[in-house]
N, C-alpha and C positions, 0 to 999 in steps of 0.2 A: 721129933721136931727137927727140921733142917737147920744146919749150921748157918749162922748169920755172920757175914764177913765184916759188916760195918755197924757201928753202934750209933745210937741217937746222939746228936751234937757233933759228930765227926764232920770235918770239912774235907771234902773230896771233890773230884772233877766228875760232873755229870754230863752225859751226851744230850744235846738238845734234840727232841724227837723230830724225826724226818731229816736229820742233818748228820754230818760227820764231825761237827764241831763240839768240843767239850768246854764247859764253863764251870767255874768254881761254885759249888753248892754246899749247903749244910743239911745233913740228914736230920729230919724232924721226927720220923717214926718209921716202923716196919710193920706190914700186915702179914701175919703167919699164914692166912688162908690163901691170899693171892700171890704171896712172895714178892710183893712190890714195896719199894722204899718211897716214902714221901719225902721230897727234897725241896729246899727253898733256894732259889737263885738269888744273886746279889740284888737284882732289880725288884725282888719281892714276889716273883712268880713261884707258885707251888705246883709241883707235878709229881706224878708217881712214875718211878723208873724201875726197870728190871735190874738185877744185880750185874748183868752183863753190860749195862749202859753206864756203870759207875766204876771209876778207877781212882786209885790213890794219887795224890798230887805228885809224889816222887816219880811216877811213871812218865811224867811229862818233862821234857828238857826245858830249862829256863834259858831263853835267849838273852844275849846282851841287849840292853836297852838302846845303845847308841848305833846298833846295826839293824836296819829294817829288812835287809835281804842278804843273808850270809851266803858266801860262795860255796858251791857244792864241792869244790876241790880243796877247801881249807886254806886258801891264800896262795896256792902254787900257780896262780894264773900268770901266763906269759904276758909281758909288757911290750914285746917286739911287734913291729908293724908287719902287715902282710907284704910279701915280696912284690906284689903287683902295684903297691901304693908308693907314691913318691915320698921322699924324705920330707920331714916337716920344714916349712919355710921355702921349699922349692916347688915351682910349678912345672907341670908337664908342658913340653913344647907342643903347641897346637899345629894343625896343618896349615893354618894361616897365622902369620905373625901380626903383631899390633899395627905395624906400619901398613900392611896390606889391607887390614880392616879399615883403617882411617882413610886410605885412598878410595876404597869402595864407597864409604859414606859420602866423601866429597863428590864423587862422580854422580851419586844418586841425587844429592842436593842441587847439583849444577844442571840436571836434566830439566828441560822446559817442555811442558806439555802444550800442544796446540790442538784446538778443537777440530774435529773432522768436518770437512765441508759436506753439506748435504748434496746428494745426487738423486737421481730418479729411482734408485732401488731402495733408498731409505724410506721408511714409512713411520707414521706416528701410531699405528695400531699395535696393540700388545701382542697379537698372534702372528704378526709378520705378513698378513695378507695385504696385497696392494688394494687400493681403493676401487679399482675397476672390477675386482672379482665379484661375481654374482653369488649371493648367498641364498640357499634354499631353506629358509627357516619358516616352516609351516605351523609352528606351535600356536600362533595367534589366529590362524584361520579356522573357521568352523566349517566342517564338511557337511554338505547337504546330500541327503539320500533320496 
């Protein structure tokens, strides 16, 4: 008879099938023929798991509840700003100052647009053809043989 690592009633971590995630489960039974543990998840789901898919709770690190994303470096993160970034509260000088931008806006507002006078080259057709151009559209004519 193979050695059984977990006993009935033990609370352990069981891997959800098809996933890499482990959840807290309670072992309800063990089948000596198939070597599978029947476990019950907290939501009431009962499944059979291999021993390799079951681990003791102490194998998992318990994270602090106030931190949702711990730093990989353990808090040794630098707080300095990148050398290319300006100091806080200071703005980079732009190629155009504020006064130059205001002057440009005033010039645009002061510009008056006048309509173009019609001349003989202007046409009302969308394709730009003058009215006098003859069109060879024979799609409406029926050819007689």
